[in-house]
Every structure is written in structure tokens, then in C-alpha cells.
MARTI-187059 format. One record per atom (N, C-alpha, C, O): residue in one letter; x, y, z. Coordinates in steps of 0.05 Angstrom, whole numbers, plus 5000, padded with zeros to 4 digits. Each point is the difference from the previous one (the first is absolute). Example, Ala and Ser with C-alpha at 12.3 -4.5 7.8 and 13.67 -1.06 7.14 Angstrom:
BEGIN
A526448865156A498250245000A501850245000A502150005013S497250214973S501650245001S498550225014S501050225004
***
This chain:
BEGIN
X381871837924X501249864975X502949915011X501550145015X498949614975X502449905005X502550084981X499850014976X502250025037X503250044984X500149774982X499149785006X502050294970X501049784982X502649865015X501850135012X498049584984X502049845015X502850074984X500350004975X501750065045X502750034991X501449714994X499849805014X501750224960X501449744995X502349955021X501350175012X499049564988X501849925025X502550034983X500150034976X502549975047X503150024986X499949764981X501150044978X497849735027X500049734978X499350074975X501249944979X496450225025X499150084976X501250184980X500249974975X500850235044X501750244985X502649894984X500850054977X500449755045X502549884986X499049834978X501849994983X496249895011X499049824979X499350184980X500649944977X498350295026X499550194972X502550094991X500649984976X501350145043X502650074989X501749794983X501650064982X497849705029X501549824987X499149934970X501549944982X495550085017X498849954972X500450234985X499949974976X500550285033X500450264984X502949994990X500550064977X501549865041X502949974992X500349744980X502149994987X496249845010X500249744987X498850094973X501049924979X496750285021X498750104977X501850174985X500250014976X501350145041X502350214986X501849874987X500650054977X500549755038X502549784985X498949904978X501450004980X496249905021X499349894973X499450164975X500449904978X498650375026X500050174989X502650124985X500250074976X501649935042X502750074992X501549784981X501650054981X497549715029X501149774985X498950004968X501349944980X495750165023X499349964973X501350264982X500549984976X499850255037X501050214987X503049924992X501050084979X500549755039X503049964984X499849814984X501750004982X496149775020X500049844976X499350094974X500749904979X497450365024X499250094971X502050184993X500050054975X501850085038X502250154990X501949834992X501250084980X499749665030X501649814990X499449914972X501749954982X495650025016X498849864974X500450174979X500849944977X498450325033X500850234973X502550094988X500550114978X501249825044X502950044993X501349754988X502350014991X496649805010X501149734984X499049964977X500849824986X497050365007X498749954971X501950104982X501650175005X498049694969X501750064977X500250334992X498150155001X504649944991X500450315003X501449984978X502149864999X496950284978X501549974975X502550204998X501649984982X498450225040X502450195004X502649825008X502250115002X497549655003X502449865017X501149844970X502049845001X496550224974X501349874980X500750254980X502350044993X495850104999X500650194978X498650295012X497750074991X503250045021X498850305016X498850154977X501450104983X496249915017X498250214983X497249974995X499049805009X499750374979X497049965002X499449864976X501649974981X495549935018X499149814978X499050184971X498650204999X502349674981X499450154975X497249954997X499149815014X499150324968X497350014995X499549724986X501849914986X496149965016X499249784982X499050014974X498450184995X502149664987X498949994976X497150004994X498950144983X499849655037X497849924999X498849905024X501549875016X495950174990X498849845025X500549745003X499649874980X501349995045X500249704999X497149885019X498750125017X500949654973X498049865010X499849965033X502250015012X495649955002X499550005027X501649735008X499749804986X501950185036X501749785008X499550005028X499350195013X501449554995X499949945031X502249905015X500849784992X500550305028X502649895006X499549995032X498250125012X503449744996X500349995032X500750275012X501550154987X497549925036X500650305009X503250025008X500950215008X500449604990X502550075003X501949984970X502249904998X496450194986X500950054975X502250224998X499850185017X502349824964X502550215005X499050264984X500550024977X498350135035X499150254989X498450175017X499349915023X499950324970X498450205017X497549845011X499150105021X500049724971X497749835008X500949905025X498450015019X503949884984X501349855022X499850225025X498749955020X502350234976X500450225016X497650085015X500050045024X498249984962X497250115007X498049705007X497650005006X504249764990X498049755003X497449994984X497949915011X502150174964X498249974989X500449864970X502249954990X495149984998X500549834974X499350214977X498450195001X503049724979X499450154977X497249964984X498949784996X500250474995X497550054989X497750085020X497649994994X503150105029X498450135023X499950304989X501850104986X495550035022X499550234997X501850185010X501949895012X498050414987X501650235011X499150005023X501750015018X495449984991X499250065026X501449815024X500650055023X499549684962X501249805021X503050065004X501149945021X500250184960X502850085005X500650215023X501650005018X496350204976X499950235020X499049885027X501450075020X497149814983X498949895023X502449795014X500550025024X500749804960X501949855015X502750195010X501149965022X499750244960X502050205010X499450145023X501850075015X495949984989X499150185022X500249785028X500950075022X498349694971X500349825025X502749985006X500450055024X501449904963X502449904996X502050215014X501749955017X497850284973X501750255006X499450045029X501850065016X495649914991X499250105031X501349785019X500550035023X499949734961X500549815023X503750035002X501049985023X500650064956X502950005000X500650325005X502450075002X496050094999X500850284999X502450075020X499749955024X502450174967X502550015023X498950175032X501049975022X496850194971X499350135025X498449795016X499350045024X500349754964X497949775021X502049765012X499349845017X503450174970X501549805008X502850065005X501250174986X500149675034X502850065004X501949814981X502549985002X496449914983X501649874984X501750144979X498850134984X504149865015X501950174988X499749994967X500950164984X497549605011X499549914966X498050194989X499750064976X498650035048X497050074988X500050254982X497950024986X504250205010X499950184983X500749864970X498650054981X503949785018X500049874975X497949884990X499550024976X499149875037X497149754994X498650214988X499249994977X500450205039X497150224995X501150114973X498650014979X503450065022X500950124969X499949844978X499550104978X501149645025X499249824977X496549964994X498849994978X500249985049X496849954996X498850314986X497749994990X503650225010X499450224985X500550044972X498550154987X503349735004X501649994977X498649724983X500049984976X498949835042X498549734984X496850154998X498749944980X500350235036X497850094997X499350204970X498250014983X504550135021X500050234976X499849874974X498450064982X503949715019X500149884977X497649794986X499849944977X498849995041X497349874996X497850144990X498249904988X502050425021X498050144997X500750134972X498450164990X503949794998X501050174977X499149774979X500849775002X497650294979X499049804974X502649904981X500249784990X501150385009X502749904980X501049825017X499349774996X502350285026X501749835014X498449725012X501149805009X496650254990X498049765018X500149804972X500649765002X498750364973X499849864981X502449834989X499849794988X502250335017X502749894987X500549795023X501249794992X498250225032X500049825025X498849764993X501249794999X495550254994X498949744990X500749884975X499249774994X502550404990X500949894975X502349815009X500449794988X500950295029X502549765008X499349825013X500849774995X497350295025X498849725009X499049804981X500949775001X497250324978X498649844983X502449894981X499849774993X502350384998X502549874989X501149805013X500349784988X500450245035X501749825020X498149744999X501249785001X496350214997X497549775000X500949864975X501049775000X498550384977X500549894974X502549834994X500149784989X502150395023X502849854993X500549785013X501449824992X497350195034X500249755015X498249784991X500549765003X497550334987X498349764985X500949874974X499249784991X502950434996X501149904976X502349845009X500349784989X501250295028X502149815010X498849745008X500849824986X497750135031X498449765011X498349834976X499549765001X499850454977X498949844977X496749945010X498949784995X499750485020X498149985014X498150184979X500850174983X496749755022X497550214990X498550085017X500349895022X497750294976X498450155016X498349805017X499350055023X499949684961X498149855006X502549725020X499049795007X503050254996X501749845016X499450035032X500150225010X499549565003X499449965023X501750205017X498950115018X503549924978X502250145013X499450304999X500750155018X497949914959X499750244998X497350115005X499950235008X497749614989X497550055008X499750015035X498550155014X503749644997X499750065030X502749885007X500749765005X501050534995X502649995005X500449925030X498650085018X503849744986X500849915028X501650255012X499750224990X502249735034X501650205010X502649984983X501250214996X499849544994X502450024981X499750184973X501850154992X495949804995X498950174979X500350265002X501150134982X497949985042X499650265010X502950095006X500650214990X500949695021X502250055011X502350054969X501750185000X497949664982X501249994974X499550274984X501750124986X495449945018X498750224986X501350245014X501450144985X498449945039X501650175011X502650084990X500650214990X501049565015X502750004992X500150114968X501350194994X497549694992X499650124974X498950304991X500850134981X497449955037X499250225000X502850245004X500450194985X501049745038X502450155006X501950014975X501650194995X498249624991X502049984974X498950184981X501550154987X496349845010X498450144983X500150315002X500450184983X499149845043X500250345009X502750114994X500350184983X502249705030X502350104997X501049984970X501550184992X497849644993X500350074972X498850184983X501250094981X496449975024X499050244991X501050275009X500050214987X501049755040X501050275011X503050014982X500750204989X500549615010X502750014985X500150124976X501650174993X496249694993X499250144971X499750285000X501250144984X497349945035X499050285004X502550205002X500550194985X501049725037X502450145003X502049934981X502050125005X498249734974X501650014978X499050224979X501350184989X495749735008X498950254983X500550295004X500450174983X499449855045X500450265006X503050134996X500350234993X501849585012X502450044996X500850104970X501250204993X497749594994X500150144970X498650234997X500850174984X497449875028X498650264989X501550225010X500450204985X500649805041X501850195012X502450054982X500650234991X500949555004X502450054980X498850144970X501550144987X496149805007X499850124975X499250275005X500550164983X498549905035X499250285008X502250155013X499950255004X502449605003X502750135005X501150094972X501150224996X498549604986X501550074974X498850214989X501450184991X496049845008X498250214989X501050285012X500450214987X499849775041X501050235019X503050084989X500450254999X501049644996X503050044994X499750124968X501950154993X496149804990X500050094976X498450254998X500250164982X498049885041X498850275002X502550195011X500850214991X500049645031X502750225007X501850114980X500550244997X500449554989X501750044975X498950234991X500950215008X497249794978X498850214981X499750285019X500550224990X498749765033X500550275015X502350075000X500550224992X501649635017X502850094995X500850124973X501450205000X498149714981X500450074975X499050304990X501250194990X495949775018X499150304999X500650205014X499750234992X501649715035X501650135016X502650144989X500750235001X500549564989X502350084987X500150184973X501950154994X495849794991X499450164977X499950325010X501350194992X496649785028X499750315007X502250165012X499950254997X502149625016X502750115011X501350044978X501450204999X498649644980X501850054975X499250294986X501650184995X495649825000X498550244988X500650255018X500650214989X499249775038X500550235011X502950055007X500750215011X501049624983X503150064997X500650164970X501350204995X497549644992X499950154971X499550254993X501350154985X496349875029X498950345001X501450205016X500050244993X501349665031X501450165014X503050064987X501350185011X499549704969X502650054986X499250134975X501850044984X495650065011X499550114977X501750254990X500950024977X499350145044X501050304998X503549954996X501550164987X499449615026X503449944996X499749884974X501950064985X496649815005X500149944969X499750184981X501450014980X496950155025X499750284982X502650145001X501350034979X499550055046X502350154997X502749854991X501850154992X498549595009X502349864986X499650074970X501950094987X495649875003X499349984973X500750284991X500950024977X498850215037X500450244988X502950045002X501350124982X499849775038X503150074994X501349834981X502350064993X496749774999X501249834979X499650134974X501950014984X495550095009X499050184981X502550184995X501450014980X498650145042X501850284999X503049904986X501150104980X499749715036X503349934995X500049914972X502150024987X495649875000X500449864973X499550274984X501450014980X497450165024X499750244983X501750174997X500050134980X502349935044X502150184995X501949824988X501850144993X498749625001X502249824986X499450074971X501750094984X496049885011X499750014970X499750254985X500350034975X499050185044X500050264987X502450184996X500350184984X501449735032X503250144998X501249924975X499549794989X502250405001X501549944976X501749735000X499949824983X501950215044X501149765003X499049755000X501549804996X496150185007X498449775006X499449964969X500149784990X499550444995X499549914972X501949914983X499649824983X502850305022X502649894987X500549735009X500849824986X498750165038X500949755007X498249764995X500649765002X496950364991X498249784999X499549924962X498749824991X503150424992X499849924975X502749814994X502150025012X497549804969X502149854991X500450044967X498250014984X504250005012X500950034973X499049764983X499649785010X500150274963X499149734982X502649954985X501550174991X499049575008X502949994984X498749964976X497749904999X504150194975X499750014978X500949644992X501749875011X496950064973X500149734984X501449984977X498950074979X503649835019X502249994973X498249824980X498649815006X501550284973X498749874977X502149834989X502150124994X497949665003X501749804990X499549974973X497750024992X504349944991X499949934969X501450174987X500349994976
***
């Protein structure tokens, strides 16, 4: 039995070069994916807060994969099932995981990826996002006086899609600004209510303190009253007091 043929030095060098090239290509793909995720639209850059719950489900829409939303982060289209979201998240998380790349931006990109997946898996947040995308499309159609049957809408070109993405950003920011304004008003109202409650508590506290002080001074008040009664009785009962207390009536002269 003959021993397997050992690769020559030239073959080894070629294999090493291919491995290095494959590794470099892999790192390039990771860096490109990290850069794409970090460049996706981020609502926190405009108004930092979470999305409010939507009033009603939105119709299914299709946008380019670089639409300004969590769909863009995961490189997905609106209307996909939850299973596809989970699958895409697992695929991308393995690609850009900080433990698998030396890119210093990997942790930030990984964090955004996780937040995007969490948002799309939340029915309320996802519905709100779909509504904003749908509203942006409707507003753009209204501005351009288009209908659903217009060629620009049925087969949108790159210019229409770019305008749609821009309008979606405006709708998202506007919705968040309104939510923050409502939250501020609610917090102010809650603050006024809390102050009213605190004032009532303080009033009850002052009443209790007054009642306690009044009860503590009870013996002193009773003693003072007894002393007063004693002094009054001594002045009236004595002869001197009686003599002084009485006044002589003057006789009236009769005229005529």
C-alpha cells in the first residue's frame, strides 16, 4: 500500500493564499454588513424613545430592503412572517457577532440588530411601523396627485422609492414627536394630581398635629378655667364686693 502523496511547497503556498483570501473576503463581508446596519435609519437620532402602540393593523406593504426602519437593519421586507425574522436575525447575528470579528463597531451593530429583531417581533411596535410606512406612501401619492393605479405606484422606480423612504422618516419622527408631547402633557397632569394628593396629606397631617396639641393642652385649659372660676366667686361673695357692685338709684324730681 502506497503512502498518500504529500502536497508540494507550491501547493501549500497556494492553499494558504486561498485560505487567506477567503478569510479576507469573509471579514470584508462582515465589515460591509456592520457598516450597512449602522447606516440604517435610527429613530433615536431624532427623538429618543420607544414606539407607541398602533390604533389598528396596517395593510401589507413592500419596500426596498434599505427602507428606514428595523426592516432595514434586518434587511427584510414588510409583511414577512415571524419565522423569517427569527431566521434572518440568527443568520446576521452569527455573521457580525463581536466574538467572530475584530471590527470595533461590531458591538454597536449587534446591539442594533437585536433591538430591530425585538421590535419586529412585538406586534404593537411592528404594526405601528407598518402603519407609518403605509401612511408615508399615501402622503407621497397625495403630494404627487397619484392613485394606486398610477404607473409610478404600481411599478415604482428608484426615485419614487427614495422619496418614499424619506417620507417614512418624516412620518416616524412626527409620530414620535406627538407621542412625546402627549406623554409630557400626561406627566404634567400626573404631577398636578400628585401635588393635590400631597397637599391633602399635608392638611390631614396638620389637623392631626393640631388635635394632638389641643388634647395635650387639655389639663392646662381645665386648670385655668378652675382658677378663673375661683377668682370670680371670691369677688362676688364678699361684702365689699356686694357694696361696690350695687349702685344707688337716683330719685327723679317731679316737675309741675
